[in-house]
Structures are given as C-alpha cells and as structure tokens.
N, C-alpha and C positions, 0 to 999 in steps of 0.2 A: 520394525512400524506399525501396527495396524492402524489402518485409516477406513473412512468410510464417507462416501460423498452423500450428499442431502438428500438424494433419492433414494439411496442405500439405507439411509437410516430409517427412512418412512418405513422400511422392509424388517428392519433390526429393531424395531420397538415394540417385538412381539418378545425379545428376550427379557424386555425390562431394566434398558438401562437408565442408569443416572448419567441425570445431564450436569456435566460441571462445566458451569461459564468461569472462564478464569480472567475475564475481561476487569476492567476497574468500575469501579461505582456505576458512574456518569452513564458507561456506557452501557451498564445492564439495564438503567432505569430506561435510558432510550430505545433500546431494540435487545429481544429477550428471544427464545425461541420457547415455545408452549404445545407439549404435544400433552392431549388428555392421557389419565394414567401413568406417567412418568414424572418422576419429581425432578425438578429443576434445583440444584445447588448453587450458592453462587459464592466463589473463593476467588479472590483476586491471585494471581499468578503470584507474586511475592509471598504471600501467607501460605500458600500451601505447603511447605515444609513445618510450618509451627502446629497444622492442622489434620496433617495426616491422617491422624487417628479417624477424624469424621468419616472417611473414605473406606475405612477398614471392615468389616462385619465384627460385631458387638462379640458372637458368639464364636469367634474363629475359624467359623467353616469359610467356605467358599464364597470371593468376591464378587459383588455384583457387577455387571458391564459397567462401565464408567466410559462414555463420550465427552471427552472434554471440546471445548469451544472457545473462540476468541472471534477476532474481527475477521480474519483472512487465511487464519489456519495455521500462523506461525508460532505463535505464542503457546499454543494449545497443544502444538507437537513438542515441543519444550518439554512441556508437563508431563506429556505421554512419556516421554523417555525416562522422567525422575521418577514417574510413578513405577515405571519397569523396572527402574534400578532397586525401586525399594522392593520388589518383588510381585508386584501387581500385574498379573498377564493378561488381565481382562482390559486393559483401557487401550481407546481408539482415539485418534483424532478426527472430529470432522475437518475433512480435507475443503480448502476455500471456504471455511469459518461462517459466520453469520451472513455475511456478504453473498456468499454464493447460496445459502439458505433462502432470502430475500428475492433473489434472481431467480432460483430454479423451482422452489415449494412456495412461499409464502409472502407474495408482493407486499402484504400490509405488515411485514416486518420490515420497517423503516432502513433504509440504506443511509448509512452516513461515512 
C-alpha cells in the first residue's frame, strides 16, 4: 500500500491528487484538509463501493491520484486496499490521518 505522510502530501500536491475524505459527515464538518488547487471529495467509508464511479475517470483514461484521508489513517487504509482491489493503482493513504496533518502541518485544523 502506498502511503504519504502529511509533509509528503505537501510535496505531492504538484501531482494534483484528489483528496478523498472517508470520515463521517460530522467529522468532516469539524475538521477538513483544504489545499489550494486541490479538490476535496467527501464520501464516507461505507458509501465508497456504491459511489466508486465518482472516483474513476469519465473518459476511461488514467486515474487521477487519490489520497485517502480519515482521522488516524486506519479507515483510509482500508479504503485504499479496496480501491486497489478495484484496479485503482494510484491510491495513497495519508499516514496518521487528519490528526497528523493538524499536528505536523496545519495547527489551524482542529484536533478531536
């Protein structure tokens, strides 16, 4: 499984990844990662299988890199494993999740 640490995500933003937040709606409303120029998509983990088409390129071309985000990195790791099983090779887990992002990159993102 491919993983990125919070600081690595800052360097990876040049690849224009999709930030896929897989937390529950209340968590997303409380704290979210926003990076100028990158799209954030919120799909709770349990909805990923039904909404998989939203993550695939419409033209059938190469998939955009996807960075999966949750609170500490466990749920997002499970989503990355699922995406890999679906043939999406460019999926990454944000190691440590939004908690690590808040601690290492942006203290303005609330910790919970």
